Each structure stands twice: as C-alpha cells, then as structure tokens.
PDB file of N, CA, C and O in Angstrom:
ATOM      1  N   MET A   1       0.861  -1.178   0.000  1.00  0.00           N
ATOM      2  CA  MET A   1       0.000   0.000   0.000  1.00  0.00           C
ATOM      3  C   MET A   1       0.897   1.227   0.000  1.00  0.00           C
ATOM      4  O   MET A   1       1.792   1.360   0.834  1.00  0.00           O
ATOM      5  N   ASP A   2       0.643   2.121  -0.948  1.00  0.00           N
ATOM      6  CA  ASP A   2       1.439   3.343  -0.991  1.00  0.00           C
ATOM      7  C   ASP A   2       0.555   4.558  -0.679  1.00  0.00           C
ATOM      8  O   ASP A   2      -0.664   4.438  -0.555  1.00  0.00           O
ATOM      9  N   ALA A   3       1.174   5.693  -0.560  1.00  0.00           N
ATOM     10  CA  ALA A   3       0.469   6.920  -0.192  1.00  0.00           C
ATOM     11  C   ALA A   3      -0.591   7.297  -1.220  1.00  0.00           C
ATOM     12  O   ALA A   3      -1.660   7.786  -0.855  1.00  0.00           O
ATOM     13  N   ASP A   4      -0.307   7.075  -2.498  1.00  0.00           N
ATOM     14  CA  ASP A   4      -1.279   7.410  -3.544  1.00  0.00           C
ATOM     15  C   ASP A   4      -2.547   6.577  -3.413  1.00  0.00           C
ATOM     16  O   ASP A   4      -3.655   7.090  -3.570  1.00  0.00           O
ATOM     17  N   GLU A   5      -2.380   5.299  -3.126  1.00  0.00           N
ATOM     18  CA  GLU A   5      -3.542   4.416  -2.976  1.00  0.00           C
ATOM     19  C   GLU A   5      -4.373   4.822  -1.755  1.00  0.00           C
ATOM     20  O   GLU A   5      -5.601   4.855  -1.821  1.00  0.00           O
ATOM     21  N   LEU A   6      -3.707   5.128  -0.652  1.00  0.00           N
ATOM     22  CA  LEU A   6      -4.425   5.600   0.529  1.00  0.00           C
ATOM     23  C   LEU A   6      -5.185   6.886   0.216  1.00  0.00           C
ATOM     24  O   LEU A   6      -6.325   7.057   0.648  1.00  0.00           O
ATOM     25  N   ALA A   7      -4.563   7.778  -0.522  1.00  0.00           N
ATOM     26  CA  ALA A   7      -5.218   9.038  -0.885  1.00  0.00           C
ATOM     27  C   ALA A   7      -6.439   8.788  -1.770  1.00  0.00           C
ATOM     28  O   ALA A   7      -7.463   9.450  -1.605  1.00  0.00           O
ATOM     29  N   ARG A   8      -6.343   7.846  -2.702  1.00  0.00           N
ATOM     30  CA  ARG A   8      -7.488   7.509  -3.563  1.00  0.00           C
ATOM     31  C   ARG A   8      -8.645   6.944  -2.742  1.00  0.00           C
ATOM     32  O   ARG A   8      -9.802   7.301  -2.964  1.00  0.00           O
ATOM     33  N   ILE A   9      -8.333   6.066  -1.799  1.00  0.00           N
ATOM     34  CA  ILE A   9      -9.370   5.485  -0.950  1.00  0.00           C
ATOM     35  C   ILE A   9     -10.014   6.572  -0.089  1.00  0.00           C
ATOM     36  O   ILE A   9     -11.236   6.612   0.053  1.00  0.00           O
ATOM     37  N   ALA A  10      -9.190   7.453   0.485  1.00  0.00           N
ATOM     38  CA  ALA A  10      -9.719   8.544   1.312  1.00  0.00           C
ATOM     39  C   ALA A  10     -10.628   9.453   0.492  1.00  0.00           C
ATOM     40  O   ALA A  10     -11.685   9.869   0.967  1.00  0.00           O
ATOM     41  N   ALA A  11     -10.225   9.760  -0.727  1.00  0.00           N
ATOM     42  CA  ALA A  11     -11.053  10.605  -1.597  1.00  0.00           C
ATOM     43  C   ALA A  11     -12.364   9.907  -1.935  1.00  0.00           C
ATOM     44  O   ALA A  11     -13.404  10.559  -2.022  1.00  0.00           O
ATOM     45  N   ALA A  12     -12.329   8.599  -2.126  1.00  0.00           N
ATOM     46  CA  ALA A  12     -13.552   7.848  -2.427  1.00  0.00           C
ATOM     47  C   ALA A  12     -14.503   7.844  -1.234  1.00  0.00           C
ATOM     48  O   ALA A  12     -15.719   7.904  -1.414  1.00  0.00           O
ATOM     49  N   VAL A  13     -13.964   7.774  -0.024  1.00  0.00           N
ATOM     50  CA  VAL A  13     -14.795   7.833   1.185  1.00  0.00           C
ATOM     51  C   VAL A  13     -15.509   9.180   1.253  1.00  0.00           C
ATOM     52  O   VAL A  13     -16.721   9.241   1.460  1.00  0.00           O
ATOM     53  N   VAL A  14     -14.749  10.250   1.077  1.00  0.00           N
ATOM     54  CA  VAL A  14     -15.325  11.601   1.136  1.00  0.00           C
ATOM     55  C   VAL A  14     -16.382  11.776   0.049  1.00  0.00           C
ATOM     56  O   VAL A  14     -17.445  12.340   0.307  1.00  0.00           O
ATOM     57  N   ALA A  15     -16.104  11.301  -1.158  1.00  0.00           N
ATOM     58  CA  ALA A  15     -17.055  11.426  -2.266  1.00  0.00           C
ATOM     59  C   ALA A  15     -18.329  10.627  -1.996  1.00  0.00           C
ATOM     60  O   ALA A  15     -19.427  11.097  -2.292  1.00  0.00           O
ATOM     61  N   ALA A  16     -18.193   9.434  -1.441  1.00  0.00           N
ATOM     62  CA  ALA A  16     -19.368   8.606  -1.153  1.00  0.00           C
ATOM     63  C   ALA A  16     -20.264   9.269  -0.115  1.00  0.00           C
ATOM     64  O   ALA A  16     -21.488   9.251  -0.249  1.00  0.00           O
ATOM     65  N   ILE A  17     -19.667   9.848   0.910  1.00  0.00           N
ATOM     66  CA  ILE A  17     -20.443  10.550   1.939  1.00  0.00           C
ATOM     67  C   ILE A  17     -21.134  11.758   1.329  1.00  0.00           C
ATOM     68  O   ILE A  17     -22.310  12.004   1.597  1.00  0.00           O
ATOM     69  N   ALA A  18     -20.415  12.510   0.514  1.00  0.00           N
ATOM     70  CA  ALA A  18     -20.997  13.687  -0.141  1.00  0.00           C
ATOM     71  C   ALA A  18     -22.157  13.288  -1.045  1.00  0.00           C
ATOM     72  O   ALA A  18     -23.193  13.952  -1.050  1.00  0.00           O
ATOM     73  N   ASP A  19     -21.996  12.217  -1.805  1.00  0.00           N
ATOM     74  CA  ASP A  19     -23.070  11.747  -2.685  1.00  0.00           C
ATOM     75  C   ASP A  19     -24.320  11.388  -1.888  1.00  0.00           C
ATOM     76  O   ASP A  19     -25.434  11.720  -2.293  1.00  0.00           O
ATOM     77  N   ALA A  20     -24.138  10.712  -0.758  1.00  0.00           N
ATOM     78  CA  ALA A  20     -25.277  10.338   0.085  1.00  0.00           C
ATOM     79  C   ALA A  20     -25.969  11.582   0.643  1.00  0.00           C
ATOM     80  O   ALA A  20     -27.198  11.649   0.677  1.00  0.00           O
ATOM     81  N   ASN A  21     -25.191  12.553   1.075  1.00  0.00           N
ATOM     82  CA  ASN A  21     -25.779  13.796   1.601  1.00  0.00           C
ATOM     83  C   ASN A  21     -26.580  14.525   0.529  1.00  0.00           C
ATOM     84  O   ASN A  21     -27.688  14.994   0.789  1.00  0.00           O
ATOM     85  N   VAL A  22     -26.030  14.620  -0.657  1.00  0.00           N
ATOM     86  CA  VAL A  22     -26.730  15.294  -1.758  1.00  0.00           C
ATOM     87  C   VAL A  22     -28.015  14.554  -2.083  1.00  0.00           C
ATOM     88  O   VAL A  22     -29.063  15.176  -2.262  1.00  0.00           O
ATOM     89  N   ARG A  23     -27.946  13.232  -2.162  1.00  0.00           N
ATOM     90  CA  ARG A  23     -29.137  12.440  -2.476  1.00  0.00           C
ATOM     91  C   ARG A  23     -30.227  12.659  -1.429  1.00  0.00           C
ATOM     92  O   ARG A  23     -31.397  12.807  -1.783  1.00  0.00           O
ATOM     93  N   ALA A  24     -29.863  12.681  -0.157  1.00  0.00           N
ATOM     94  CA  ALA A  24     -30.848  12.886   0.902  1.00  0.00           C
ATOM     95  C   ALA A  24     -31.522  14.245   0.769  1.00  0.00           C
ATOM     96  O   ALA A  24     -32.737  14.356   0.931  1.00  0.00           O
ATOM     97  N   LYS A  25     -30.742  15.271   0.477  1.00  0.00           N
ATOM     98  CA  LYS A  25     -31.299  16.622   0.373  1.00  0.00           C
ATOM     99  C   LYS A  25     -32.163  16.787  -0.868  1.00  0.00           C
ATOM    100  O   LYS A  25     -33.202  17.446  -0.820  1.00  0.00           O
ATOM    101  N   GLU A  26     -31.739  16.193  -1.978  1.00  0.00           N
ATOM    102  CA  GLU A  26     -32.451  16.387  -3.237  1.00  0.00           C
ATOM    103  C   GLU A  26     -33.633  15.440  -3.415  1.00  0.00           C
ATOM    104  O   GLU A  26     -34.655  15.822  -3.986  1.00  0.00           O
ATOM    105  N   CYS A  27     -33.500  14.219  -2.933  1.00  0.00           N
ATOM    106  CA  CYS A  27     -34.525  13.202  -3.221  1.00  0.00           C
ATOM    107  C   CYS A  27     -35.128  12.575  -1.975  1.00  0.00           C
ATOM    108  O   CYS A  27     -36.103  11.828  -2.064  1.00  0.00           O
ATOM    109  N   GLY A  28     -34.566  12.867  -0.836  1.00  0.00           N
ATOM    110  CA  GLY A  28     -35.064  12.275   0.392  1.00  0.00           C
ATOM    111  C   GLY A  28     -34.439  10.915   0.656  1.00  0.00           C
ATOM    112  O   GLY A  28     -33.440  10.531   0.047  1.00  0.00           O
ATOM    113  N   ILE A  29     -35.055  10.205   1.578  1.00  0.00           N
ATOM    114  CA  ILE A  29     -34.561   8.899   1.987  1.00  0.00           C
ATOM    115  C   ILE A  29     -35.227   7.855   1.090  1.00  0.00           C
ATOM    116  O   ILE A  29     -36.434   7.631   1.174  1.00  0.00           O
ATOM    117  N   ASP A  30     -34.443   7.233   0.251  1.00  0.00           N
ATOM    118  CA  ASP A  30     -34.967   6.234  -0.666  1.00  0.00           C
ATOM    119  C   ASP A  30     -33.944   5.113  -0.819  1.00  0.00           C
ATOM    120  O   ASP A  30     -32.902   5.113  -0.163  1.00  0.00           O
ATOM    121  N   LEU A  31     -34.251   4.175  -1.678  1.00  0.00           N
ATOM    122  CA  LEU A  31     -33.373   3.028  -1.862  1.00  0.00           C
ATOM    123  C   LEU A  31     -31.983   3.436  -2.333  1.00  0.00           C
ATOM    124  O   LEU A  31     -30.986   2.893  -1.856  1.00  0.00           O
ATOM    125  N   GLN A  32     -31.905   4.379  -3.256  1.00  0.00           N
ATOM    126  CA  GLN A  32     -30.599   4.817  -3.749  1.00  0.00           C
ATOM    127  C   GLN A  32     -29.790   5.472  -2.631  1.00  0.00           C
ATOM    128  O   GLN A  32     -28.579   5.271  -2.545  1.00  0.00           O
ATOM    129  N   PHE A  33     -30.450   6.255  -1.775  1.00  0.00           N
ATOM    130  CA  PHE A  33     -29.759   6.850  -0.629  1.00  0.00           C
ATOM    131  C   PHE A  33     -29.174   5.748   0.249  1.00  0.00           C
ATOM    132  O   PHE A  33     -28.014   5.819   0.655  1.00  0.00           O
ATOM    133  N   ARG A  34     -29.981   4.732   0.539  1.00  0.00           N
ATOM    134  CA  ARG A  34     -29.506   3.641   1.389  1.00  0.00           C
ATOM    135  C   ARG A  34     -28.330   2.908   0.740  1.00  0.00           C
ATOM    136  O   ARG A  34     -27.393   2.502   1.427  1.00  0.00           O
ATOM    137  N   ASP A  35     -28.380   2.742  -0.571  1.00  0.00           N
ATOM    138  CA  ASP A  35     -27.245   2.122  -1.277  1.00  0.00           C
ATOM    139  C   ASP A  35     -25.988   2.980  -1.145  1.00  0.00           C
ATOM    140  O   ASP A  35     -24.891   2.456  -0.954  1.00  0.00           O
ATOM    141  N   LEU A  36     -26.150   4.296  -1.248  1.00  0.00           N
ATOM    142  CA  LEU A  36     -25.003   5.197  -1.098  1.00  0.00           C
ATOM    143  C   LEU A  36     -24.427   5.132   0.311  1.00  0.00           C
ATOM    144  O   LEU A  36     -23.212   5.204   0.497  1.00  0.00           O
ATOM    145  N   VAL A  37     -25.303   4.997   1.301  1.00  0.00           N
ATOM    146  CA  VAL A  37     -24.833   4.877   2.687  1.00  0.00           C
ATOM    147  C   VAL A  37     -24.046   3.577   2.858  1.00  0.00           C
ATOM    148  O   VAL A  37     -22.990   3.572   3.491  1.00  0.00           O
ATOM    149  N   ARG A  38     -24.548   2.479   2.299  1.00  0.00           N
ATOM    150  CA  ARG A  38     -23.813   1.208   2.372  1.00  0.00           C
ATOM    151  C   ARG A  38     -22.457   1.325   1.665  1.00  0.00           C
ATOM    152  O   ARG A  38     -21.450   0.803   2.142  1.00  0.00           O
ATOM    153  N   HIS A  39     -22.451   2.014   0.530  1.00  0.00           N
ATOM    154  CA  HIS A  39     -21.196   2.216  -0.190  1.00  0.00           C
ATOM    155  C   HIS A  39     -20.222   3.047   0.654  1.00  0.00           C
ATOM    156  O   HIS A  39     -19.028   2.749   0.702  1.00  0.00           O
ATOM    157  N   SER A  40     -20.729   4.074   1.308  1.00  0.00           N
ATOM    158  CA  SER A  40     -19.891   4.903   2.193  1.00  0.00           C
ATOM    159  C   SER A  40     -19.268   4.054   3.288  1.00  0.00           C
ATOM    160  O   SER A  40     -18.077   4.175   3.576  1.00  0.00           O
ATOM    161  N   ARG A  41     -20.079   3.193   3.900  1.00  0.00           N
ATOM    162  CA  ARG A  41     -19.573   2.324   4.973  1.00  0.00           C
ATOM    163  C   ARG A  41     -18.501   1.385   4.415  1.00  0.00           C
ATOM    164  O   ARG A  41     -17.455   1.195   5.035  1.00  0.00           O
ATOM    165  N   GLY A  42     -18.758   0.812   3.269  1.00  0.00           N
ATOM    166  CA  GLY A  42     -17.783  -0.096   2.669  1.00  0.00           C
ATOM    167  C   GLY A  42     -16.470   0.597   2.348  1.00  0.00           C
ATOM    168  O   GLY A  42     -15.397   0.041   2.584  1.00  0.00           O
ATOM    169  N   MET A  43     -16.550   1.805   1.812  1.00  0.00           N
ATOM    170  CA  MET A  43     -15.328   2.547   1.498  1.00  0.00           C
ATOM    171  C   MET A  43     -14.574   2.918   2.773  1.00  0.00           C
ATOM    172  O   MET A  43     -13.343   2.890   2.796  1.00  0.00           O
ATOM    173  N   HIS A  44     -15.300   3.261   3.824  1.00  0.00           N
ATOM    174  CA  HIS A  44     -14.639   3.583   5.094  1.00  0.00           C
ATOM    175  C   HIS A  44     -13.951   2.343   5.659  1.00  0.00           C
ATOM    176  O   HIS A  44     -12.823   2.421   6.146  1.00  0.00           O
ATOM    177  N   ASP A  45     -14.633   1.202   5.592  1.00  0.00           N
ATOM    178  CA  ASP A  45     -14.011  -0.042   6.065  1.00  0.00           C
ATOM    179  C   ASP A  45     -12.730  -0.336   5.283  1.00  0.00           C
ATOM    180  O   ASP A  45     -11.730  -0.772   5.853  1.00  0.00           O
ATOM    181  N   LEU A  46     -12.773  -0.091   3.972  1.00  0.00           N
ATOM    182  CA  LEU A  46     -11.590  -0.290   3.138  1.00  0.00           C
ATOM    183  C   LEU A  46     -10.462   0.655   3.564  1.00  0.00           C
ATOM    184  O   LEU A  46      -9.300   0.252   3.616  1.00  0.00           O
ATOM    185  N   LEU A  47     -10.803   1.902   3.866  1.00  0.00           N
ATOM    186  CA  LEU A  47      -9.800   2.867   4.332  1.00  0.00           C
ATOM    187  C   LEU A  47      -9.159   2.403   5.636  1.00  0.00           C
ATOM    188  O   LEU A  47      -7.937   2.435   5.783  1.00  0.00           O
ATOM    189  N   VAL A  48      -9.987   1.976   6.571  1.00  0.00           N
ATOM    190  CA  VAL A  48      -9.457   1.521   7.861  1.00  0.00           C
ATOM    191  C   VAL A  48      -8.540   0.315   7.658  1.00  0.00           C
ATOM    192  O   VAL A  48      -7.453   0.256   8.232  1.00  0.00           O
ATOM    193  N   ASP A  49      -8.977  -0.645   6.843  1.00  0.00           N
ATOM    194  CA  ASP A  49      -8.135  -1.812   6.567  1.00  0.00           C
ATOM    195  C   ASP A  49      -6.809  -1.402   5.916  1.00  0.00           C
ATOM    196  O   ASP A  49      -5.751  -1.927   6.262  1.00  0.00           O
ATOM    197  N   ALA A  50      -6.879  -0.466   4.977  1.00  0.00           N
ATOM    198  CA  ALA A  50      -5.668  -0.004   4.295  1.00  0.00           C
ATOM    199  C   ALA A  50      -4.728   0.694   5.269  1.00  0.00           C
ATOM    200  O   ALA A  50      -3.509   0.545   5.177  1.00  0.00           O
ATOM    201  N   MET A  51      -5.293   1.457   6.201  1.00  0.00           N
ATOM    202  CA  MET A  51      -4.457   2.145   7.180  1.00  0.00           C
ATOM    203  C   MET A  51      -3.777   1.146   8.112  1.00  0.00           C
ATOM    204  O   MET A  51      -2.632   1.350   8.514  1.00  0.00           O
ATOM    205  N   VAL A  52      -4.474   0.077   8.454  1.00  0.00           N
ATOM    206  CA  VAL A  52      -3.890  -0.949   9.318  1.00  0.00           C
ATOM    207  C   VAL A  52      -2.729  -1.633   8.607  1.00  0.00           C
ATOM    208  O   VAL A  52      -1.702  -1.928   9.218  1.00  0.00           O
ATOM    209  N   MET A  53      -2.903  -1.885   7.302  1.00  0.00           N
ATOM    210  CA  MET A  53      -1.867  -2.577   6.530  1.00  0.00           C
ATOM    211  C   MET A  53      -0.707  -1.658   6.143  1.00  0.00           C
ATOM    212  O   MET A  53       0.394  -2.138   5.876  1.00  0.00           O
ATOM    213  N   ALA A  54      -0.939  -0.358   6.110  1.00  0.00           N
ATOM    214  CA  ALA A  54       0.095   0.589   5.680  1.00  0.00           C
ATOM    215  C   ALA A  54       1.173   0.709   6.753  1.00  0.00           C
ATOM    216  O   ALA A  54       0.937   0.474   7.937  1.00  0.00           O
ATOM    217  N   ASN A  55       2.354   1.082   6.296  1.00  0.00           N
ATOM    218  CA  ASN A  55       3.401   1.309   7.288  1.00  0.00           C
ATOM    219  C   ASN A  55       3.091   2.591   8.059  1.00  0.00           C
ATOM    220  O   ASN A  55       2.305   3.430   7.619  1.00  0.00           O
ATOM    221  N   GLU A  56       3.718   2.713   9.198  1.00  0.00           N
ATOM    222  CA  GLU A  56       3.381   3.802  10.115  1.00  0.00           C
ATOM    223  C   GLU A  56       3.565   5.187   9.501  1.00  0.00           C
ATOM    224  O   GLU A  56       2.815   6.104   9.835  1.00  0.00           O
ATOM    225  N   SER A  57       4.523   5.357   8.631  1.00  0.00           N
ATOM    226  CA  SER A  57       4.770   6.681   8.048  1.00  0.00           C
ATOM    227  C   SER A  57       3.616   7.130   7.146  1.00  0.00           C
ATOM    228  O   SER A  57       3.443   8.328   6.919  1.00  0.00           O
ATOM    229  N   LEU A  58       2.827   6.183   6.632  1.00  0.00           N
ATOM    230  CA  LEU A  58       1.695   6.553   5.785  1.00  0.00           C
ATOM    231  C   LEU A  58       0.435   6.867   6.585  1.00  0.00           C
ATOM    232  O   LEU A  58      -0.480   7.514   6.076  1.00  0.00           O
ATOM    233  N   ARG A  59       0.387   6.412   7.831  1.00  0.00           N
ATOM    234  CA  ARG A  59      -0.784   6.683   8.675  1.00  0.00           C
ATOM    235  C   ARG A  59      -0.622   8.050   9.320  1.00  0.00           C
ATOM    236  O   ARG A  59      -0.197   8.170  10.470  1.00  0.00           O
ATOM    237  N   SER A  60      -0.962   9.050   8.575  1.00  0.00           N
ATOM    238  CA  SER A  60      -0.772  10.409   9.056  1.00  0.00           C
ATOM    239  C   SER A  60      -1.896  10.820  10.007  1.00  0.00           C
ATOM    240  O   SER A  60      -2.946  10.182  10.081  1.00  0.00           O
ATOM    241  N   GLN A  61      -1.639  11.886  10.716  1.00  0.00           N
ATOM    242  CA  GLN A  61      -2.658  12.442  11.603  1.00  0.00           C
ATOM    243  C   GLN A  61      -3.882  12.850  10.786  1.00  0.00           C
ATOM    244  O   GLN A  61      -5.016  12.715  11.247  1.00  0.00           O
ATOM    245  N   TYR A  62      -3.652  13.346   9.580  1.00  0.00           N
ATOM    246  CA  TYR A  62      -4.756  13.737   8.699  1.00  0.00           C
ATOM    247  C   TYR A  62      -5.650  12.538   8.388  1.00  0.00           C
ATOM    248  O   TYR A  62      -6.870  12.635   8.517  1.00  0.00           O
ATOM    249  N   LEU A  63      -5.070  11.415   7.982  1.00  0.00           N
ATOM    250  CA  LEU A  63      -5.868  10.236   7.643  1.00  0.00           C
ATOM    251  C   LEU A  63      -6.600   9.685   8.856  1.00  0.00           C
ATOM    252  O   LEU A  63      -7.745   9.246   8.745  1.00  0.00           O
ATOM    253  N   CYS A  64      -5.957   9.706  10.001  1.00  0.00           N
ATOM    254  CA  CYS A  64      -6.617   9.236  11.217  1.00  0.00           C
ATOM    255  C   CYS A  64      -7.802  10.136  11.557  1.00  0.00           C
ATOM    256  O   CYS A  64      -8.873   9.645  11.916  1.00  0.00           O
ATOM    257  N   GLY A  65      -7.617  11.438  11.446  1.00  0.00           N
ATOM    258  CA  GLY A  65      -8.710  12.374  11.695  1.00  0.00           C
ATOM    259  C   GLY A  65      -9.825  12.232  10.683  1.00  0.00           C
ATOM    260  O   GLY A  65     -11.004  12.300  11.031  1.00  0.00           O
ATOM    261  N   LEU A  66      -9.448  12.033   9.420  1.00  0.00           N
ATOM    262  CA  LEU A  66     -10.434  11.832   8.367  1.00  0.00           C
ATOM    263  C   LEU A  66     -11.256  10.578   8.643  1.00  0.00           C
ATOM    264  O   LEU A  66     -12.472  10.577   8.449  1.00  0.00           O
ATOM    265  N   SER A  67     -10.613   9.536   9.085  1.00  0.00           N
ATOM    266  CA  SER A  67     -11.307   8.290   9.381  1.00  0.00           C
ATOM    267  C   SER A  67     -12.345   8.487  10.483  1.00  0.00           C
ATOM    268  O   SER A  67     -13.469   7.998  10.370  1.00  0.00           O
ATOM    269  N   VAL A  68     -11.979   9.190  11.531  1.00  0.00           N
ATOM    270  CA  VAL A  68     -12.908   9.450  12.637  1.00  0.00           C
ATOM    271  C   VAL A  68     -14.069  10.325  12.166  1.00  0.00           C
ATOM    272  O   VAL A  68     -15.227  10.045  12.477  1.00  0.00           O
ATOM    273  N   THR A  69     -13.759  11.375  11.423  1.00  0.00           N
ATOM    274  CA  THR A  69     -14.797  12.271  10.908  1.00  0.00           C
ATOM    275  C   THR A  69     -15.737  11.517   9.973  1.00  0.00           C
ATOM    276  O   THR A  69     -16.954  11.686  10.044  1.00  0.00           O
ATOM    277  N   ALA A  70     -15.177  10.691   9.102  1.00  0.00           N
ATOM    278  CA  ALA A  70     -15.992   9.896   8.183  1.00  0.00           C
ATOM    279  C   ALA A  70     -16.867   8.920   8.956  1.00  0.00           C
ATOM    280  O   ALA A  70     -18.040   8.746   8.629  1.00  0.00           O
ATOM    281  N   GLN A  71     -16.312   8.288   9.968  1.00  0.00           N
ATOM    282  CA  GLN A  71     -17.087   7.364  10.800  1.00  0.00           C
ATOM    283  C   GLN A  71     -18.301   8.068  11.390  1.00  0.00           C
ATOM    284  O   GLN A  71     -19.407   7.529  11.352  1.00  0.00           O
ATOM    285  N   ASN A  72     -18.109   9.256  11.929  1.00  0.00           N
ATOM    286  CA  ASN A  72     -19.216  10.011  12.519  1.00  0.00           C
ATOM    287  C   ASN A  72     -20.264  10.381  11.472  1.00  0.00           C
ATOM    288  O   ASN A  72     -21.463  10.260  11.723  1.00  0.00           O
ATOM    289  N   ALA A  73     -19.818  10.827  10.310  1.00  0.00           N
ATOM    290  CA  ALA A  73     -20.743  11.207   9.240  1.00  0.00           C
ATOM    291  C   ALA A  73     -21.544   9.996   8.756  1.00  0.00           C
ATOM    292  O   ALA A  73     -22.744  10.101   8.502  1.00  0.00           O
ATOM    293  N   ILE A  74     -20.881   8.859   8.632  1.00  0.00           N
ATOM    294  CA  ILE A  74     -21.562   7.646   8.169  1.00  0.00           C
ATOM    295  C   ILE A  74     -22.581   7.183   9.210  1.00  0.00           C
ATOM    296  O   ILE A  74     -23.670   6.736   8.849  1.00  0.00           O
ATOM    297  N   GLU A  75     -22.248   7.283  10.467  1.00  0.00           N
ATOM    298  CA  GLU A  75     -23.210   6.912  11.512  1.00  0.00           C
ATOM    299  C   GLU A  75     -24.461   7.778  11.430  1.00  0.00           C
ATOM    300  O   GLU A  75     -25.571   7.277  11.609  1.00  0.00           O
ATOM    301  N   GLN A  76     -24.293   9.074  11.159  1.00  0.00           N
ATOM    302  CA  GLN A  76     -25.448   9.956  10.991  1.00  0.00           C
ATOM    303  C   GLN A  76     -26.264   9.547   9.766  1.00  0.00           C
ATOM    304  O   GLN A  76     -27.494   9.528   9.817  1.00  0.00           O
ATOM    305  N   LEU A  77     -25.586   9.221   8.672  1.00  0.00           N
ATOM    306  CA  LEU A  77     -26.288   8.779   7.466  1.00  0.00           C
ATOM    307  C   LEU A  77     -27.020   7.466   7.718  1.00  0.00           C
ATOM    308  O   LEU A  77     -28.140   7.277   7.242  1.00  0.00           O
ATOM    309  N   GLU A  78     -26.403   6.571   8.454  1.00  0.00           N
ATOM    310  CA  GLU A  78     -27.051   5.294   8.758  1.00  0.00           C
ATOM    311  C   GLU A  78     -28.304   5.508   9.608  1.00  0.00           C
ATOM    312  O   GLU A  78     -29.287   4.783   9.455  1.00  0.00           O
ATOM    313  N   THR A  79     -28.272   6.492  10.495  1.00  0.00           N
ATOM    314  CA  THR A  79     -29.460   6.821  11.269  1.00  0.00           C
ATOM    315  C   THR A  79     -30.566   7.335  10.353  1.00  0.00           C
ATOM    316  O   THR A  79     -31.723   6.938  10.489  1.00  0.00           O
ATOM    317  N   LEU A  80     -30.211   8.217   9.423  1.00  0.00           N
ATOM    318  CA  LEU A  80     -31.194   8.702   8.455  1.00  0.00           C
ATOM    319  C   LEU A  80     -31.769   7.568   7.622  1.00  0.00           C
ATOM    320  O   LEU A  80     -32.954   7.576   7.287  1.00  0.00           O
ATOM    321  N   ALA A  81     -30.942   6.604   7.292  1.00  0.00           N
ATOM    322  CA  ALA A  81     -31.374   5.494   6.443  1.00  0.00           C
ATOM    323  C   ALA A  81     -32.434   4.628   7.116  1.00  0.00           C
ATOM    324  O   ALA A  81     -33.110   3.847   6.446  1.00  0.00           O
ATOM    325  N   THR A  82     -32.585   4.759   8.421  1.00  0.00           N
ATOM    326  CA  THR A  82     -33.580   3.947   9.126  1.00  0.00           C
ATOM    327  C   THR A  82     -34.965   4.570   9.093  1.00  0.00           C
ATOM    328  O   THR A  82     -35.939   3.903   9.442  1.00  0.00           O
ATOM    329  N   ILE A  83     -35.085   5.836   8.680  1.00  0.00           N
ATOM    330  CA  ILE A  83     -36.408   6.441   8.643  1.00  0.00           C
ATOM    331  C   ILE A  83     -37.118   6.042   7.346  1.00  0.00           C
ATOM    332  O   ILE A  83     -36.467   5.703   6.357  1.00  0.00           O
ATOM    333  N   PRO A  84     -38.439   6.083   7.355  1.00  0.00           N
ATOM    334  CA  PRO A  84     -39.195   5.654   6.169  1.00  0.00           C
ATOM    335  C   PRO A  84     -38.841   6.509   4.947  1.00  0.00           C
ATOM    336  O   PRO A  84     -38.370   7.640   5.068  1.00  0.00           O
ATOM    337  N   ASP A  85     -39.083   5.930   3.771  1.00  0.00           N
ATOM    338  CA  ASP A  85     -38.852   6.657   2.525  1.00  0.00           C
ATOM    339  C   ASP A  85     -39.616   7.971   2.525  1.00  0.00           C
ATOM    340  O   ASP A  85     -40.726   8.059   3.050  1.00  0.00           O
ATOM    341  N   GLY A  86     -39.018   8.972   1.942  1.00  0.00           N
ATOM    342  CA  GLY A  86     -39.697  10.254   1.817  1.00  0.00           C
ATOM    343  C   GLY A  86     -38.723  11.401   1.831  1.00  0.00           C
ATOM    344  O   GLY A  86     -37.523  11.225   2.038  1.00  0.00           O
ATOM    345  N   LYS A  87     -39.258  12.565   1.609  1.00  0.00           N
ATOM    346  CA  LYS A  87     -38.459  13.783   1.586  1.00  0.00           C
ATOM    347  C   LYS A  87     -37.988  14.137   2.984  1.00  0.00           C
ATOM    348  O   LYS A  87     -38.681  13.911   3.976  1.00  0.00           O
ATOM    349  N   MET A  88     -36.799  14.694   3.034  1.00  0.00           N
ATOM    350  CA  MET A  88     -36.273  15.199   4.305  1.00  0.00           C
ATOM    351  C   MET A  88     -36.991  16.507   4.627  1.00  0.00           C
ATOM    352  O   MET A  88     -37.345  17.265   3.723  1.00  0.00           O
ATOM    353  N   GLN A  89     -37.197  16.761   5.876  1.00  0.00           N
ATOM    354  CA  GLN A  89     -37.852  18.015   6.267  1.00  0.00           C
ATOM    355  C   GLN A  89     -36.847  19.113   6.443  1.00  0.00           C
ATOM    356  O   GLN A  89     -37.216  20.241   6.771  1.00  0.00           O
TER     357      GLN A  89
END
C-alpha cells in the first residue's frame, strides 16, 4: 500500500459521503440513498483496513482524523437510512 492508494481510498470515502448527503437533500430517503450509505460504509471499512496494513509513516494524523470524521458522518447517514422513505424536512 502506498500513499497514492491511501489518498485515492480517502477521496472515495469523502465522495461517497458527499453523494449520500446530496441524495438525501435532493430526493429524500430512498433506496438509492440507502445504497449510497452502504457504499460509504464499505469505502470507510476499506480505508481503515488499508491504514492498518500501511506502514506507520503513511498513517498520518490527517488520515486518522479523516477516518474518525468519516465514521461520525456515516453513523449519521445510517441513522437517516432507518427512517421511512420520503423527503427530508
């Protein structure tokens, strides 16, 4: 695992969370939103696994902070995903 690969995974996590947020605001809570939330969780899990496998010099404070922030955002999205389909208020 190199720094470029970690950066690509981190960018994919951020993009997946952003996509889920946009979908919730524009279309409400629906099947596609829930799929985006699952994708966000999967990408975050991949990031965490990659950080564990990476050597210590690649596990920067930035990536560790990003992982925690992403975890919190995904937990909020997962909570939203439990409400019935419909527009967000």
